[in-house]
MARTI-489277 format. One record per residue: z, x, y of N, C-alpha, C in turn; residue in three letters. Coordinates in steps of 0.2 Angstrom, whole numbers, plus 5000, padded with zeros to 4 digits. Layout:
BEGIN
ZXYZXYZXYALA/...
//
This chain:
BEGIN
500050044994500050005000500050045006MET/499650035011499550075017500150055022THR/500550105024501150095028500950065035PRO/501450025038501250005044501650035049CYS/501450045055501850065061502250015063LEU/502850025067503249975069502949925073PRO/502449935076502149875081501449855078ASP/501349875071500649845069500449895063GLY/499849875061499549915055499249985058PRO/499250025053499050095054498250105054GLN/498050145058497350155059497150205053ALA/496450215053496150255048496550325048ARG/496650365043496950425043496650475048PRO/495950475049495650515054495850505061GLU/495950435062496150415069496950435070VAL/497350425065498050435066498150515067GLU/497750555065497850625066497450655072ALA/497050605075496650625081497050635087LEU/496850695091497050705097496450685102VAL/496550635105495950605109495750655115ALA/495150655116494850695122495150655128TYR/495450695133495650665139495550715145SER/495450685151495250725157495650695162ALA/495950735167496350705173495850675178PRO/495750615177495250575181495550535187LEU/496150525187496450485192496650525198GLU/496650495204496850515210496350575213GLY/495750565211495250615213494850595220ARG/494850535221494450515227494750535234ARG/494350555238494550585244494650665244GLY/494550695238494650765237493950795236LEU/493950865237493250895236493250905228LEU/492750875225492750865217492350925215ARG/492650975213492351035210492651045203LEU/492850995199493150995193492750965187ASP/492350925188491950895182491150895183PHE/490950945187490250955187489850895189ASN/490050855193489750795196489250815202GLU/488850775203488550775210489050765215ASN/489050815220489650815225489550775231THR/488950745232488750715238488550645238VAL/488450615232488250545231487550535229GLY/487350475227486650465225486150455231PRO/485550445230485050435235485250375238SER/485050365245485150305248484750245245PRO/484250265242483850215238484250175233LYS/484650215230485050195224485550145227VAL/485850165233486350115236486050055238VAL/485450055241485049995244484949955238ASP/484649985232484549945226485049905224ALA/485649935223486249895221486449845226ILE/486449855232486649805237486149745237ARG/485549755235485049705234485149655228ALA/485549675224485649635218485949565220ILE/485549505218485849445220486549425217PRO/486949395220487549375218487549335211ALA/487049295210487049255204486849295198ASP/486549355199486449405194487049435191HIS/487549435194488149465191488349425185TYR/488149355185488349315179487949315173ALA/487349365174486849365169486949425165ILE/486949425158486949485154486349535156TYR/486449595156485949645158485349645155PRO/484749655158484149665155483849735156GLU/483549755150483349835150482649845151TYR/482249785151481549795151481349845157ASP/480949885156480649935161481049995162GLY/481650005159482050065160481750115156LEU/481650105150481450155145480750185148ARG/480350135150479650155153479750205159GLU/480250185163480450225169480650295167ALA/481050305161481250365159480650405156VAL/480150375153479550405150479150435156VAL/479050395161478650415167479050475170ALA/479650475171480050535174479950595170SER/479850595164479750645159479050675159LEU/478550635162477850655162477450615157GLY/477750575153477450525149477050545143GLY/476750605143476250625138476650635131MET/476450605126476850605120477450565119GLY/477650525124478250485123478050415125LEU/478450365122478350295123479050275123ASN/479150205125479850185125480250185119PRO/479950185113480350195107480650265106ALA/480450315110480750375110481350385114HIS/481550325118482050335122482650285120ILE/483250315119483850275118484250265125GLY/484550205126484950195132485650195130LEU/486150225134486850225132487250225138PHE/487850205137488350195142488650265144ASN/488250315146488350385147488250425141GLY/488150485142488050525136488650535131VAL/489250525134489750515129489650465124ASP/489450405126489250355122488750375117ALA/488250405119487750435115487950475109ALA/488450525112488750565107489150535102LEU/489550485104489950445099489450405094HIS/488950385097488450345092488150395087ALA/487950455089487750505085488150515079VAL/488850525080489350545075489450485071PHE/489450425074489550365070489050345066HIS/488450365067487850345063487750405058ALA/487950465059487750515055488350555052TYR/488850555055489450595052489850555047GLY/490050585042490450555037491050605034ALA/491550585031492050625029491850685025PRO/492050745027491850805023491150835025GLY/490750795029490150825032490350875037ASP/489850925039490050985043489650975050ARG/490050985055489750995062489751065063LEU/489151095065489051165067488951165075LEU/489351205078489251205085489551275088THR/489651285094489851345097490551335100THR/490851395102491451395105491551445110SER/491851425116492051365118491351315121PRO/491451255120490951205122491251145125THR/490851095126491151025129491651005124PHE/492250985127492750965123492750895119GLY/492250855121492150795117491850795110TYR/491550845109491150855102491650855097TYR/492250885097492650895092493050825090SER/493250785095493550725093493050675090PRO/492450675092491950635089491850655082CYS/491850715080491850745073492450725069ALA/493050735072493650725069493750645067ARG/493550605072493650535070493250505064MET/492750545063492350535057492550575051GLN/493050615051493250655046492850715044GLY/492450735049492050795048492450855048MET/492150915046492350975046491951015052VAL/492351045056492051085062491951155061ILE/491351185062491251255061491051275068GLU/491451305072491251325079491251395080ALA/490651425081490451495081490551525088ILE/490951575089491151595096490451625099PRO/490451615106489951655110490151735110TYR/489551775111489651845110489951875117ARG/490451905117490751945122490352005123LEU/490352035129490752015135490351965140PRO/489751945138489351905143489151835140HIS/489551815135489551745132488851735130PHE/488551785126487851775124487851725118GLY/487251685117487251635112487251675105PHE/487651645100487651685094487151655089PRO/486551675091485951645087485951665080LEU/486051725078486051745071486551715067GLU/487151705070487751675066487551605065GLU/487351575070487151495070486551495064ILE/486051535065485551525060485851535053ARG/486251585052486551595045486951535043ALA/487351505047487751445045487351385044ALA/486751385048486351325047485951325041LEU/485651385039485151395033485551415027LEU/486151435027486451455021486351515017GLY/486651525011486551585008485751605006PRO/485351555004484651575003484251575009GLY/484451555014484051555020483551495021GLY/483651445017483151395016483451325019ALA/484051325020484351255023484451205017GLY/484351225011484451175006485051185002GLU/485351134999485951134995485951184990PRO/486451224989486451284984487251284982SER/487351274975488051274973488451234977GLY/489051264979489451224983489251214991ASP/488751244993488551245000488051195001TRP/488151155007487751105009487551115016HIS/486951095019486851105026487251075030PRO/487451095036487751055041487450985042PRO/487850935043487550875045487250865052ARG/487650905056487450895063487550975066ILE/487050995070487051055074487051025081LEU/487551045085487551025092487551085097LEU/487051085101487051145106487051115113ILE/487451135117487451125124487151175127CYS/486551155131486151205133485851185140ASN/486051225146486551275146487251245144PRO/487651295141488351275138488851265144ASN/489251205143489751195147490451215143ASN/490851265145490851285152490651355153PRO/490351395148490151465149489451475153THR/489051425153488351425156487851465152GLY/488051485145487651515141487051475139SER/486451515139485851485138485451505132ARG/485051465129484651485123483951455124LEU/483451505123482751485125482551425121ALA/482251375124482051315120481651335114PRO/481251385114480851395108481251415102GLU/481851445103482351465098482651395095ARG/482751355099483051285097482551255092ILE/481951245095481451215091481351255084LEU/481351315084481351355078481951335073GLU/482551325076483051305071482951235069LEU/482751195073482651125070482151125065ALA/481551155066481051155061481251185054ALA/481751235055481951275049482451235045ALA/482751185048483351145045483251075045ALA/482651045042482550975042483050925040PRO/483550955036484050905033484650905038ARG/484650935043485150935049484950905055THR/485350855058485150825064485350875069LEU/484850895073484950945079484950915085VAL/485550915088485650875095485750925100VAL/485350925106485350965111485550925117VAL/486150945120486450915126486150955132ASP/485750925135485350955141485650925148GLU/486250905148486550875154486450925161LEU/486350985159486351035165485651075166TYR/485151045162484551085162484151085168GLU/484251035173483951035179484151095183ALA/484651125182484851185186484651255183PHE/484251255178484051315175483351305172THR/483151245170482451225167482451245160GLY/483051255157483051265149483051195146ASP/482451175144482351115140481851115135SER/482051085129481551085124480951035125VAL/481050995130480550945130479850965133LEU/479751015138479151035140478751065134PRO/478951105130478551135124478351085120PRO/478751025119478450975114477950935118LEU/478050915124477650875128476950905129LEU/476950965130476351005132475851015126ASN/476150995120475651005114475150955114ARG/475250895118474750845118474850795112GLY/474450745111474550705106474950645108GLY/474950595103475250525105476050525103THR/476250575100476950585098477250655099ASP/477750665103478050725104478450755099ALA/478650715094479150735089478850735081PHE/478250735080478050735073478350785069PRO/478350845071478650905067479350915069ALA/479650875073480450885074480750815074HIS/480750785068480950715067481750715067SER/482050775066482750785066483050815073ASN/482650805078482850835085483050775090LEU/483650785093483850735098484050765104LEU/483750745110483950775116484350725121VAL/484850745123485250705128485250725135LEU/485150675139485050685146485450635150ARG/485650645156486050605160485850605167SER/486050555171485950555179486650565182LEU/487150595179487750605182487750665186ALA/487450715184487550785187487050795193LYS/486550765192486050775198485950715202THR/485850655199485750595203486350565206ALA/486950585204487550555207487750485204GLY/487650475198487750415195488350415190LEU/488750465190489350475185489750415185ALA/489850375190490350325190490050255187GLY/489350255186489050205184488850205176LEU/488950265173488850275166488150255164ARG/487650305164487050295161486850365158ILE/486550355151486350415148485750395144GLY/485350455142484750445138484750485132PHE/484550465126484450505120483650505119ALA/483350555118482650565117482450595111ILE/482050565107481950595100481450545096GLY/481350565090480850525086481150455086ALA/480650405086480850335086481350315080PRO/481250335074481650325069482350345070ALA/482450405073483150435074483450395080LEU/483050385085483350345091483550275088VAL/483150245084483350175081484050185078ASP/484150235074484750235070485350245074ARG/485350285079485950295083486050225088ILE/485450195089485550135093485850075090SER/485850075083486050025079486850015079ARG/487150075081487950075081488250065088VAL/487850035092488050025099488049945100THR/488449925105488449855107487749835110GLY/487649765110486949745113486949755121PRO/487549755124487549755132487949805134TYR/487949865131488449925133488249945140ASP/487649945143487549965149487549915154ILE/487849915160487949855164487349855169ASN/487249795172486649785176486649835182SER/487249855185487249895191486949965189PHE/487149985183486850055180486150055179ALA/485849995177485149985175484749995182VAL/485049955187484749955193484750025197THR/485350055196485350115199484950175196ALA/484950165189484450215186483750215188ALA/483550145188482850145190482650165197ARG/483150155202483050185208483050255209ALA/483550285205483650355205483050395202ALA/482750365196482150395193481550395198LEU/481550345202480950335207481050385213GLU/481650415214481750455219481850535217ASP/481350555213481450625211481550675217GLN/481250665222481250705228482050715230ALA/482450665230483150675231483450725226TYR/483350715220483650755215483450825216VAL/482750835217482550905218482850935224ASP/482950905230483250925235484050945234THR/484350905230485050915229485150975224TYR/484750985219484751045215484551105219VAL/484151105223483951165227484551185231ALA/484851135234485451145238486051185234GLU/486151155228486651185224486451255222VAL/485851265220485651335219485751385224LEU/485551365230485651405236486451415237GLN/486851365237487551375237487851425232ALA/487551415226487751465220487651535222ARG/487051545225486851615227487351645232SER/487451605237487951625242488651635239TRP/488951595235489551605232489551665228LEU/489051675224489051735220489051805224LEU/488751805230488751855235489451875237GLU/489851815238490551825241490951855235GLN/490951825229491351845224491151915222LEU/490551935222490352005221490652055226GLN/490652035232490852075238491652085237ALA/491952035235492652035235492952065229ALA/492552075224492752105218493052055213GLY/492951995214493251945210492851935203VAL/493251945197492951935191492651865190ARG/492051855188491751795188491151795182HIS/490951735180490351735176489951665178HIS/489351675179488851625181488251635177ALA/488051595173487451605169486951545169ALA/487251485170486851425170487251365172GLY/486851305174487251245175487451245183GLY/487851195185488051185192488851205192ASN/488951255189489651285188489751355187TYR/490251385188490451455186491151465184LEU/491251515181491951535180492251595184LEU/492851585186493251635190493851645187ILE/494051715187494751735184495151755190TRP/495651705192496151725198496651775195PRO/496951805200497451855199498151825196SER/498251765197498851725194498651675189ARG/499051645185498951595180498451545183PRO/497951525179497451475182497751415184ALA/498251385180498551325181498851325188ALA/499151375190499551385196499051385202GLU/498451415201497951415207497651355207VAL/497551315201497251255201497651205205GLU/498351205204498751165208498751175215ALA/498751245217498751255224498151235228GLU/497551245224496951215227496951145228LEU/497251105223497351035224497751015230ARG/498251055231498651045237498251055244GLN/497751095243497251105249496651055249ALA/496751005244496250955244495550975240GLY/495651025236495051045232495251045224ILE/494851005220494951005213494451055209LEU/494751095205494451135200494751125193VAL/494451155188494751145182494951205178ARG/495651205177495851265173495651265166SER/495451325164495251335157495751375153MET/496351365155496951395151496951365144ALA/497051415139497051395132496451395129GLY/495851395132495251385129495051455126LYS/494751455120494551525117494051555122PRO/494151625122493651675126493751665133LEU/493951615136493951605143494651585146ILE/495151595142495851585144495951625151ASP/496251585155496451625162495951615167GLY/495451575166494851565171494951495174SER/494551485179494451425182493751405182LEU/493551345180492851325181492751285187ARG/492351315191492251285198491551255198VAL/491451185199490851155200490551175207SER/489851175207489551195213489251135217LEU/489351135223489051085227488651115233GLY/488751085239488351105244488551175247SER/488251205251488451265255489051255258ARG/489151205262489751185266490351175261GLU/490251145256490751135251491051195248GLN/490551245246490751305243491051345248MET/490851345255491251385260491951365260ALA/492051295260492751265260493151295254ARG/492851295248493251315243493351395243PHE/492851435245492951505246493551525251TRP/493551485256494051495261494751485258SER/494851425255495451405252495651455247ALA/495151475242495351525237495551595239TYR/495251615245495351685248496151675250GLN/496251625253496951615256497451615251LEU/497351585245497851585240497851655237ILE/497351685236497351755233497751805238GLU/497651795244497951835249498651825249ALA/498951765248499651755248499951785241MET/499551785236499751815230499851885231THR/499351925234499451995235500052005240ILE/500151965245500651985250501351975247SER/501351925242502051915238502151965233ALA/501752005231501852055226502352105228SER/502752135224503252185226502952245228PRO/
//
């Protein structure tokens, strides 16, 4: 008989043992948000206008998704894609949850890297999966390609079951990786997917706009009516949170072979994405110029901040994405707290493998980064003056 908790029935063993992914999301409004890699200035005015134009009686109608998949296809260039290649989700977090719900089972293996986005592990554990996380290569956090290939393809190098060895059920690559910014050439990812057809290869491309590292252009540039005939096990995740400023509305996309997109869409609710997110997404996809301008501004601010860090001799790491790592001279959690008192939010990486002691700092506009740098210098100067 399954034991009951004092206030009700017990959940599945995997859930009872699960430590849920959580992030300090409360009390952030009104502060300079450099902690979660969001767009730091807000969406295009066209997005705001489109939401304001929604008639009041439409609030009472279940959302309609006609045209949104087509808009995503158009934004990606169209060639080799059709609406069946596009999955719609309540943010990429929901897409990740659907991937694990559809494909992960107790005893299956998730192959990924370490450190990486913290939500992957809870998704795997809630399905009872085994996690194999291969560390990035120090000192520059290089992608562990050979180690990943060996773990993916097994003793015989063929990716086929052999004795007690079975291929990983899922290979999950964040590219560029959050939080290290590590990058893997898209061609190498396609090679891994082609070599391991029994493994679902998921590429989290939430930050690709800041580096251009995407597996989609090589696929789309091949021509033809289907971009995924030779990569039916490949799924690409995209979002409008980091560039278009829609993090609060929750909209994400999964791009892959129609059969794969169908399977992960089966384990979601029929109306998971609300009407406001649908309207905002359409407007954002139609204003690529806004996104391009914002990305260019972030990259300029990144170059400026890197110059300041190098000149000041501050240990840092910046390889990709709209964020970088800084190692302060005092415990990261203390500096994080002092920056918050100054109205600036950053994320302590204390306790994370390979990057313990660092702060992850999201990149915004040149003005925002100047504000951060001024506050950070003041905190470090106070540390030096307080030293015996």
